[in-house]
C-alpha positions in Angstrom: -20.9 5.4 -9.6 -20.4 8.0 -12.2 -19.7 10.8 -9.8 -17.0 8.5 -8.1 -15.6 7.5 -11.3 -14.9 11.3 -12.2 -13.8 11.9 -8.8 -10.9 9.2 -8.7 -10.3 9.7 -12.6 -7.7 12.9 -12.0 -5.4 10.6 -9.8 -5.4 7.8 -12.4 -5.1 10.5 -14.9 -1.8 11.6 -13.3 -0.8 8.4 -13.1 -1.2 8.0 -17.0 0.7 11.1 -17.4 3.8 9.7 -15.6 3.3 6.4 -17.6 3.9 8.4 -20.7 6.6 10.1 -19.5 8.2 6.8 -19.0 7.4 5.1 -22.1 8.7 8.2 -24.1 11.9 8.2 -22.0 11.1 11.5 -21.1 11.9 10.0 -17.7 14.3 7.4 -17.7 14.3 4.6 -15.3 17.2 6.2 -13.1 15.1 9.5 -13.1 11.9 7.5 -11.8 14.0 5.8 -9.3 15.2 8.8 -8.2 11.9 10.7 -8.1 10.5 7.6 -6.2 13.0 8.0 -3.3 12.4 11.6 -3.3 8.7 11.3 -2.7 9.1 8.2 -0.3 11.5 9.6 2.1 10.6 13.5 1.9 7.2 14.7 0.8 5.4 11.5 1.9 7.1 11.5 5.2 6.5 15.1 5.7 2.5 14.3 5.0 2.5 11.5 7.3 4.2 13.2 10.5 2.1 16.4 9.9 -1.1 14.2 10.1 0.0 12.0 12.9 1.4 14.7 15.0 -2.4 16.2 14.9 -3.6 13.1 16.3 -3.5 11.5 19.3 -2.6 7.7 19.6 -6.4 7.1 21.0 -7.6 8.6 17.7 -5.2 6.6 15.5 -5.3 3.1 17.5 -8.4 0.8 17.1 -7.7 -2.7 18.2 -11.1 -3.9 16.5 -9.8 -2.6 13.0 -6.3 -3.8 13.4 -7.7 -7.4 13.9 -10.2 -6.7 11.0 -7.6 -5.8 8.5 -5.2 -8.3 10.0 -7.7 -11.0 9.5 -9.2 -10.2 6.3 -5.7 -9.8 4.3 -4.3 -12.9 6.0 -7.1 -14.8 4.7 -6.5 -13.7 1.1 -2.7 -14.2 1.8 -3.2 -18.0 2.9 -5.7 -18.5 -0.1 -3.1 -17.3 -2.3 -0.3 -19.0 -0.6 -2.2 -22.4 -0.9 -3.2 -21.9 -4.4 0.5 -21.4 -5.3 1.6 -24.4 -3.5 -1.0 -26.5 -5.1 0.5 -25.4 -8.4 3.8 -27.0 -6.6 5.7 -23.6 -6.4 8.3 -23.2 -4.0 7.6 -20.9 -0.8 9.3 -17.9 -1.8 7.5 -17.9 -5.2 4.2 -18.5 -3.2 5.2 -15.7 -0.7 5.9 -13.2 -3.6 2.3 -14.0 -5.2 0.7 -13.8 -1.7 2.2 -10.5 -1.3 0.9 -9.0 -4.4 -2.5 -10.2 -3.6 -2.4 -8.7 0.1 -0.5 -5.3 -0.1 -2.2 -2.3 -1.7 -0.6 0.8 -3.0 -1.8 2.6 0.4 1.4 4.8 0.9 1.5 6.5 -2.7 -2.1 6.1 -3.7 -4.1 5.2 -1.0 -3.3 8.1 1.5 -3.6 11.1 -1.0 -6.7 9.5 -2.5 -8.5 8.8 0.5 -7.9 12.1 2.1 -9.2 13.8 -0.7 -12.5 11.6 -1.2 -13.1 10.9 2.6 -11.8 14.0 4.3 -9.0 14.4 6.6 -10.5 11.8 9.1 -9.6 8.5 7.1 -6.0 9.4 7.9 -6.2 7.7 11.1 -7.7 4.4 10.0 -5.5 4.6 6.7 -2.4 4.6 9.1 -3.6 1.6 10.9 -3.7 -0.4 7.4 -0.4 1.0 6.5 1.0 0.0 9.7 -0.3 -3.6 9.3 0.8 -4.0 5.7 4.5 -2.5 6.7 5.0 -4.3 10.1 3.0 -7.8 9.8 3.3 -8.4 5.9 6.6 -6.8 4.8 8.4 -8.7 7.4 6.3 -11.9 6.7 7.6 -12.2 3.0 11.4 -11.7 4.3 10.8 -14.4 6.9 9.2 -17.0 4.3 11.8 -16.1 1.6 14.3 -16.9 4.0 12.6 -20.1 5.3 12.3 -21.2 1.8 15.8 -21.3 1.1 16.9 -22.8 4.0 18.4 -19.8 6.1 15.9 -20.7 9.0 14.3 -18.0 11.5 18.0 -17.0 12.9 19.1 -14.0 14.1 20.6 -13.0 10.7 16.7 -13.1 9.2 15.4 -11.1 12.3 18.0 -8.4 12.1 16.9 -8.0 8.6 13.3 -7.8 9.5 14.4 -5.5 12.1 16.7 -3.4 9.9 13.9 -3.2 7.3 11.3 -1.7 9.8 13.9 0.9 11.4 14.7 2.1 8.0 11.6 2.6 6.8 10.7 6.5 6.6 7.0 5.9 6.8 7.1 4.0 10.0 9.5 6.6 11.3 7.3 9.3 10.3 4.3 7.5 12.1 6.4 7.0 15.3 7.9 10.6 15.3 4.4 12.0 14.3 2.6 10.2 17.5 5.5 11.1 19.7 5.3 14.6 19.0 1.6 14.5 19.7 2.0 12.8 22.9 4.1 15.7 24.1 1.1 17.8 23.8 3.3 20.5 21.9 2.0 22.7 19.1 3.7 22.6 15.9 5.2 25.9 15.4 3.7 27.9 12.4 6.9 28.1 10.4 7.6 24.3 10.8 3.7 23.5 10.0 4.0 25.6 6.7 7.4 23.8 5.8 5.5 20.5 6.1 2.2 21.5 4.2 4.3 22.9 1.1 6.7 19.7 1.4 3.8 17.2 1.9 1.8 18.7 -0.8 4.3 17.4 -3.3 3.2 13.9 -2.0 0.2 13.6 -3.9 0.8 14.6 -7.5 4.6 13.3 -7.0 3.7 9.8 -6.0 1.0 9.5 -8.6 3.4 10.5 -11.4 6.1 8.1 -10.0 3.7 5.2 -9.9 3.0 5.9 -13.6 6.4 6.2 -14.6 7.6 3.2 -12.8 4.7 1.2 -14.7 6.4 2.1 -18.2 9.1 -0.4 -17.3 6.8 -3.2 -16.1 6.3 -6.0 -18.2 3.1 -8.0 -18.9 4.3 -11.5 -18.6 2.5 -14.3 -17.2 -0.8 -13.0 -17.8 -3.0 -15.6 -16.6 -1.1 -15.7 -13.2 -1.1 -11.8 -13.3 -4.9 -12.2 -13.7 -5.4 -14.2 -10.6 -3.3 -12.0 -8.5 -5.0 -9.1 -9.8 -8.2 -10.7 -9.2 -7.5 -11.6 -5.6 -6.2 -8.2 -4.8 -9.1 -6.0 -6.6 -12.0 -8.4 -5.6 -10.9 -11.0 -3.1 -9.2 -8.8 -0.5 -11.8 -5.9 -0.4 -14.8 -8.7 0.1 -12.7 -10.4 3.0 -11.8 -7.0 4.7 -15.7 -6.1 4.3 -16.5 -9.7 5.8 -14.2 -8.8 9.0 -15.0 -5.3 9.6 -18.5 -5.4 9.3 -19.2 -9.0 10.4 -16.3 -10.7 12.6 -14.6 -7.7 14.0 -17.5 -4.6 13.5 -15.9 -1.3 13.6 -17.7 2.0 12.9 -19.3 2.6 9.7 -16.5 5.1 8.5 -13.5 3.3 9.6 -15.1 0.2 7.9 -15.9 2.1 4.7 -12.2 3.3 4.3 -10.7 0.2 5.3 -12.6 -1.8 2.6 -11.7 1.3 -0.1 -8.2 0.8 1.2 -8.3 -3.1 0.4 -9.4 -2.3 -2.9 -6.2 -0.4 -4.0 -3.9 -2.0 -6.5 -0.8 -4.0 -6.0 1.9 -1.9 -4.5 5.2 -1.0 -6.1 7.5 -2.3 -3.4 6.4 -5.8 -4.0 8.4 -5.7 -7.5 11.3 -4.2 -5.4 11.4 -6.9 -2.9 10.9 -9.6 -5.4 13.8 -8.1 -7.5 16.1 -7.8 -4.7 15.6 -11.5 -3.6 15.6 -12.6 -7.3 12.4 -14.3 -6.8 9.5 -13.9 -9.3 9.9 -10.2 -10.4 8.2 -10.7 -13.8 5.2 -12.0 -12.1 5.1 -9.3 -9.7 6.0 -6.7 -12.3 2.8 -8.2 -14.6 0.5 -7.9 -11.4 1.3 -4.7 -10.6 0.7 -3.2 -14.3 -2.4 -5.3 -14.8 -3.9 -4.4 -11.1 -3.3 -0.6 -11.5 -5.1 -0.6 -15.0 -7.9 -2.5 -13.9 -8.2 -0.6 -10.6 -9.3 2.5 -12.9 -12.8 1.0 -12.8 -12.8 -1.5 -9.8 -11.6 1.2 -7.3 -14.6 3.4 -7.9 -17.3 0.4 -8.0 -16.0 -0.9 -4.4 -15.9 3.1 -3.2 -19.6 3.5 -4.4 -20.5 -0.1 -3.0 -19.2 0.9 0.5 -20.6 4.5 0.4 -24.2 2.8 -0.2 -23.6 0.2 2.8 
């Protein structure tokens, strides 16, 4: 446990450095937004493309893992939605709370962390986890918010969902990488070096950007934030463990990576969606802040647990 804690500590130390930069205004909110945009569109996409271009579709796609992660995440999503509806919240607000409990920081924190802790073989299951999050749940929140506002499931809503998927650079990087892999063409050495150098900025840049963005997050609605953080950091990995071990058994390595991925704190893009639609941005902000702080201790605990299974 102590060994894993110290191995994960550098990741959170860089997040802390970013937080300091944001709090002291060394990095303004505008600077943080541009840094996040740079990481999202360039280094992270380069890293994902390079990894997926060196893997075949057969190596990445595992239907049992997709079903297991989808079922476990949906269980948490439905539970948090039910609790929200019992508190008489409207559908859009319930959808934001459920999204916080179901979507972890897989892109910015999970991919680089798991690659270092578990090796590059973790990239394949992590890409499946990321794909489920982006394709299913990032689409679901848009649909539920529009349904809750009476827009219905019309062409306008479907167009929003489709455009959101087509404009996401991580999805495009995965698809482009797999297409390159399917062509069976080797990556030219200059291109590979370019992707390696650019992708090398993804890990420190993404972690720093997470911390800097946390500096602008508020800690309002603490009781709700604690509940959502508990659902994300504890219930989510437990549900995934149940699914990958019992309901849809997968190989032990993929199971370990999937459970660890589920233990990650709330993703920052949930706040961006909440802010964009004007639905409960403060509770999303608080959930991101609280879950990230608590995850310094819970993520090593989960990783230590799964490595002993």
